ZAMARGU-4260 file (C-alpha; in steps of 0.2 Angstrom, whole numbers, plus 5000, padded with zeros to 4 digits):
<rodrens>
0) 5043/5094/4772 | 5030/5105/4763 | 5042/5119/4762 | 5056/5108/4755 | 5044/5100/4742
5) 5039/5117/4736 | 5057/5123/4736 | 5062/5108/4725 | 5047/5111/4714 | 5052/5129/4711
10) 5070/5124/4707 | 5067/5109/4695 | 5050/5112/4688 | 5052/5131/4687 | 5036/5134/4697
15) 5034/5153/4698 | 5028/5163/4712 | 5030/5149/4725 | 5044/5156/4735 | 5032/5165/4746
20) 5023/5149/4750 | 5040/5141/4754 | 5045/5156/4765 | 5028/5155/4774 | 5029/5136/4778
25) 5047/5138/4783 | 5042/5152/4795 | 5029/5141/4802 | 5041/5127/4805 | 5054/5139/4813
30) 5040/5147/4824 | 5034/5129/4829 | 5052/5123/4833 | 5056/5139/4843 | 5040/5138/4853
35) 5043/5120/4857 | 5060/5124/4864 | 5054/5139/4873 | 5037/5133/4879 | 5044/5123/4894
40) 5054/5137/4900 | 5040/5150/4898 | 5028/5138/4906 | 5038/5136/4922 | 5029/5120/4927
45) 5026/5115/4945 | 5021/5098/4949 | 5017/5087/4964 | 5008/5071/4968 | 4996/5066/4981
50) 4988/5049/4986 | 4972/5046/4996 | 4982/5035/5008 | 5000/5032/5011 | 4997/5016/5020
55) 4984/5007/5009 | 4979/4989/5010 | 4981/4976/4997 | 4966/4977/4984 | 4961/4994/4991
60) 4956/5007/4978 | 4968/5022/4979 | 4966/5039/4971 | 4983/5046/4964 | 4982/5065/4961
65) 4993/5073/4949 | 4994/5092/4952 | 5001/5103/4939 | 5003/5122/4938 | 5010/5131/4923
70) 5011/5149/4918 | 5003/5146/4901 | 4988/5137/4896 | 4987/5122/4885 | 4987/5103/4885
75) 5002/5095/4894 | 5004/5076/4893 | 5010/5068/4910 | 5019/5052/4910 | 5016/5043/4926
80) 5023/5026/4932 | 5011/5017/4943 | 5020/5002/4949 | 5026/4993/4933 | 5015/5002/4921
85) 5017/5019/4912 | 5002/5029/4909 | 5001/5045/4897 | 4989/5057/4905 | 4984/5073/4895
90) 4980/5087/4907 | 4971/5103/4900 | 4979/5117/4910 | 4974/5135/4913 | 4986/5149/4914
95) 4992/5152/4931 | 4980/5139/4938 | 4983/5123/4947 | 4975/5108/4938 | 4973/5091/4945
100) 4971/5074/4936 | 4966/5059/4946 | 4971/5041/4942 | 4964/5026/4951 | 4976/5012/4957
105) 4973/4996/4966 | 4989/4988/4974 | 4990/4969/4972 | 5006/4966/4983 | 5011/4972/5000
110) 5027/4981/5003 | 5035/4998/4998 | 5029/5006/4982 | 5035/5022/4973 | 5024/5032/4962
115) 5034/5042/4949 | 5030/5055/4936 | 5045/5055/4924 | 5041/5068/4911 | 5030/5082/4905
120) 5026/5083/4886 | 5022/5101/4879 | 5015/5103/4862 | 5017/5120/4854 | 5001/5129/4848
125) 5003/5125/4830 | 5004/5107/4833 | 5020/5105/4823 | 5033/5100/4837 | 5033/5092/4854
130) 5045/5095/4868 | 5047/5083/4882 | 5054/5089/4898 | 5061/5076/4910 | 5055/5078/4928
135) 5057/5067/4944 | 5042/5068/4956 | 5038/5054/4967 | 5027/5048/4981 | 5032/5034/4993
140) 5018/5022/4999 | 5018/5006/5010 | 5005/4993/5005 | 4999/4984/5021 | 4993/4965/5021
145) 4975/4962/5019 | 4966/4951/5032 | 4959/4934/5029 | 4941/4930/5032 | 4937/4915/5043
150) 4952/4916/5054 | 4947/4928/5068 | 4941/4914/5079 | 4959/4907/5080 | 4963/4921/5091
155) 4950/4916/5104 | 4956/4898/5105 | 4974/4902/5107 | 4974/4903/5126 | 4967/4895/5142
160) 4948/4897/5146 | 4952/4911/5158 | 4961/4920/5144 | 4946/4918/5132 | 4934/4924/5145
165) 4945/4940/5147 | 4946/4943/5128 | 4927/4941/5126 | 4924/4952/5141 | 4935/4966/5134
170) 4928/4966/5116 | 4933/4984/5111 | 4945/4991/5099 | 4961/5000/5102 | 4965/4993/5120
175) 4961/5010/5129 | 4943/5007/5132 | 4931/4993/5137 | 4912/4989/5137 | 4903/4999/5150
180) 4898/4989/5166 | 4885/4993/5179 | 4893/5004/5192 | 4906/5012/5181 | 4908/5031/5185
185) 4900/5042/5171 | 4916/5052/5170 | 4925/5037/5163 | 4914/5035/5148 | 4923/5039/5132
190) 4909/5048/5123 | 4917/5050/5106 | 4922/5032/5105 | 4905/5026/5111 | 4896/5037/5098
195) 4907/5028/5084 | 4904/5011/5091 | 4886/5013/5095 | 4888/5007/5113 | 4894/5014/5129
200) 4913/5012/5132 | 4924/5017/5146 | 4942/5022/5148 | 4953/5009/5155 | 4963/5013/5171
205) 4982/5014/5169 | 4984/5000/5182 | 4972/4988/5173 | 4981/4972/5168 | 4985/4971/5150
210) 4985/4954/5142 | 4999/4949/5130 | 4998/4935/5117 | 5013/4928/5107 | 5012/4927/5088
215) 5026/4918/5078 | 5028/4920/5060 | 5039/4907/5052 | 5049/4916/5038 | 5060/4901/5032
220) 5057/4900/5014 | 5059/4881/5015 | 5044/4880/5025 | 5032/4886/5011 | 5028/4877/4995
225) 5027/4894/4986 | 5029/4913/4988 | 5010/4914/4987 | 5009/4903/5002 | 5021/4914/5011
230) 5010/4929/5007 | 4995/4919/5014 | 5004/4916/5030 | 5008/4935/5032 | 4989/4939/5030
235) 4985/4925/5043 | 4997/4933/5055 | 4989/4950/5052 | 4972/4944/5054 | 4975/4936/5071
240) 4986/4950/5078 | 4974/4963/5073 | 4959/4953/5081 | 4969/4953/5097 | 4973/4971/5097
245) 4955/4976/5093 | 4951/4968/5109 | 4964/4977/5120 | 4976/4963/5120 | 4995/4967/5117
250) 5004/4956/5103 | 5021/4950/5105 | 5027/4946/5087 | 5041/4936/5082 | 5046/4936/5064
255) 5058/4922/5060 | 5073/4923/5071 | 5072/4941/5075 | 5069/4948/5092 | 5051/4949/5098
260) 5042/4965/5096 | 5028/4971/5107 | 5013/4980/5098 | 4998/4989/5105 | 4991/4997/5089
265) 4985/4988/5073 | 4994/5000/5061 | 5011/4997/5068 | 5009/4979/5068 | 5003/4979/5050
270) 5018/4991/5045 | 5030/4978/5052 | 5021/4963/5043 | 5021/4974/5027 | 5040/4973/5027
275) 5042/4955/5031 | 5052/4945/5018 | 5055/4926/5017 | 5073/4921/5022 | 5083/4906/5026
280) 5083/4909/5045 | 5079/4894/5056 | 5065/4896/5068 | 5071/4898/5086 | 5063/4890/5101
285) 5045/4896/5103 | 5034/4901/5117 | 5016/4896/5119 | 5005/4905/5107 | 5000/4905/5089
290) 5013/4899/5076 | 5010/4903/5058 | 5019/4892/5046 | 5019/4883/5029 | 5019/4864/5025
295) 5035/4862/5034 | 5032/4867/5052 | 5048/4871/5063 | 5055/4856/5072 | 5056/4866/5089
300) 5037/4863/5090 | 5040/4846/5098 | 5050/4852/5112 | 5039/4867/5117 | 5022/4870/5126
305) 5007/4868/5115 | 4997/4881/5107 | 4989/4884/5089 | 4998/4881/5073 | 4991/4890/5058
310) 4998/4881/5043 | 4996/4886/5025 | 4993/4868/5018 | 4990/4851/5027 | 5003/4846/5039
315) 5005/4835/5055 | 5009/4844/5071 | 5016/4837/5088 | 5004/4832/5102 | 4998/4846/5112
320) 4996/4858/5097 | 4980/4863/5089 | 4980/4863/5070 | 4971/4876/5059 | 4974/4874/5040
325) 4973/4888/5028 | 4973/4884/5009 | 4987/4893/5000 | 4982/4908/4990 | 4967/4910/5001
330) 4956/4925/4999 | 4942/4933/5009
</rodrens>
């Protein structure tokens, strides 16, 4: 622009001795444009992402690391898409050195998530021109449902008195250990787990009976007043199932009309619940256990043995079923 203005001035106003200024500014523009074109090629950028957890929980604070290595120093602006929002992140790089920028992100919804870096923006040293280089670096995450407070006692009331006694007696995480009892051989003590829990725990024998509880999650969209209520139901199922698993009880989970799945670990149960979506599937016949539903519980309750109904909203359940009400959109 300046070069063009001086050129016009020299031609129309007969300004003398300005040609060298025009030439100088034109040379700057030429050098700037050439640098902007060549810089990404010379820089040879190497980019990758990292996350503090690939299986975060809803509302968990996650660190997203953007690692950039270039052959030349300078400031590179990285455009990162973090679930619906684009952020421009300037990274001051050093020649040949890997530089990391950390962005904090808090997931608000469960399910699959993709973090994407879509472009790198190089500004040439003179500041005249900018070159944007399109890239496609991504990281896949699966956000797990968070548990609900005040629901853990539902797990203890879902079976007979004998089952409750067994649950309370085991009271240990993971299902592979239990509380130390007088007379247990010292060789059975799980020293590492005992140190973490602050109490003596012993390994379970392979032939120890493992208790199994039934957990049913109704996925029929018509059973819920809103999508928020369905999310609350998923969290309720996660809370009850994880409480059983922490106490060494296996969980047989039925989601909608799908085939029941047997779980022995919390993480695998939460992964399954993270992928659940509402559907139009009718709920099949139910076994005794805990049924998580919305304001319209399945009709099959009336013909099945009793258990516990955890309902998101106020409902009426058939005789023989215990009702626990959870308010829609409930939080810890």
